[in-house]
Residue, then its C-alpha position, 0 to 999 in steps of 0.5 A: x369915930x376918928x380916921x387916922x394915918x397908921x403913924x398917928x395910932x397911939x400905942x400903949x404898953x397895955x394894948x391888946x393886939x390882934x395880928x396875923x400869925x408870924x411863926x406859922x407863916x414862917x414855918x410853912x414857907x421854910x417847909x416849902x423851901x426845904x421841899x424845893x431843895x429836896x427836889x433839886x438834890x434828888x434830881x441831881x443825885x438820882x438823875x431824876x430830871x422832873x425834880x428840876x421842874x418841880x423844884x424850879x416851880x416851887x422855888x418861883x412860887x416861894x419867891x413870889x410869896x416871900x412878901x407874905x411872910x416878911x410883911x408879918x414881921x413889920x410893925x404894920x402887921x396888926x388888924x385890931x388894937x384895943x386900949x382902955x377907951x376903944x379899938x383901932x381897926x386897920x382897914x388897909x391890908x398889912x400886905x399893902x404897906x407900900x401904899x402912901x403912908x399919908x393916907x388914912x388907913x385906921x379907924x378908931x372906935x370908942x367903946x360907946x360907939x359900938x352898939x353890939x358885936x357878934x361872931x359871924x361864920x360863913x361857909x363858902x362853896x366855890x368850884x374846885x379848879x383842880x377837879x372840873x365839876x367838883x366844889x370846894x368848901x371854905x370856912x370864914x370868920x368875921x366879927x360884925x360891929x354895929x355902930x351907934x354913930x354916923x358910919x358915913x366917914x368910915x364908909x367913904x374911907x373904905x370906898x376910897x381904899x378900894x380905889x387905891x393905886x399902887x405906887x411904881x417901884x424900880x426892880x431889876x427887870x424894870x418898873x412895876x407896881x403891886x397891889x394886893x386885893x385884900x380888904x379886911x374891913x367892909x360894911x356889911x350893912x349901912x351901920x355895921x362893920x364887918x372885920x374878916x378875922x384871920x388873925x390871932x388871938x381868935x375872934x372869941x378872945x376879941x369878943x370877950x375883951x369887948x364884953x364889958x363895954x358892949x352887947x355881944x349878940x348871938x353868933x350868926x351863920x351864913x352860907x354862900x354858894x358860888x359853885x356856879x361862879x368862876x372867880x379868882x380866889x380871895x387875896x391872890x395876886x394877878x401879875x401882868x407883864x409883857x416881859x415875864x411868865x407871871x401870867x402863866x404862873x397866875x393861871x397855874x396858881x388858879x388851877x392848883x389848890x395848894x397854891x391858893x395863898x395871898x397874891x397881888x392883884x396887879x403887877x403892871x410894868x411901866 
């Protein structure tokens, strides 16, 4: 096991790369932009004032989610890289590429250090913010890697990642910092690494690539009932500002399922 900086990862021509889909995110974003344009045009031509409200709200949301599209076209958009000797796993979210580049953010595991791997499917029940008293279901996929070596260095690195603070950046409205609450790699057990698999190719392709080198265990299914727990959706932004309306926007996105996308954990002017 080796902990590496992103720039120290050895990239080979035969690497198998698993990354977040680019074209899909771009199409969804462009569709939203087209919808916002349609609202404005209809409001102007048909004298329909609500179109300005819906168009403005959608346009603001698109501006806030633009990073989630552009980040997918950066070189840091990958979760796992497989080469001839093992796999690189990037435990820092591709959305947090503004964090210090000198910090370790990748772990290399040789095939001999992976005792087994399995697919884990999780069904999560959470309150539906759009319908009081109702619940909504989310289906998640993970890949669990059972390690044969000492997992302590990786566990310490993951804990340190949780404590990372975003650097301040100058904006037209002042100085702020943004951190996305997205942690794709966790320790599901003392010697087991859990990778949240929302990338392409799919988890089964990754497990097939590992099959010649390790044991592929039977898939596991989990059910988590959070229907009585009120908590913010995973990876959505929490904006805080005394000089803006982002707190109101955060409240609105919590109540609208259609807006449940990745959003920053903190937005703190200084």
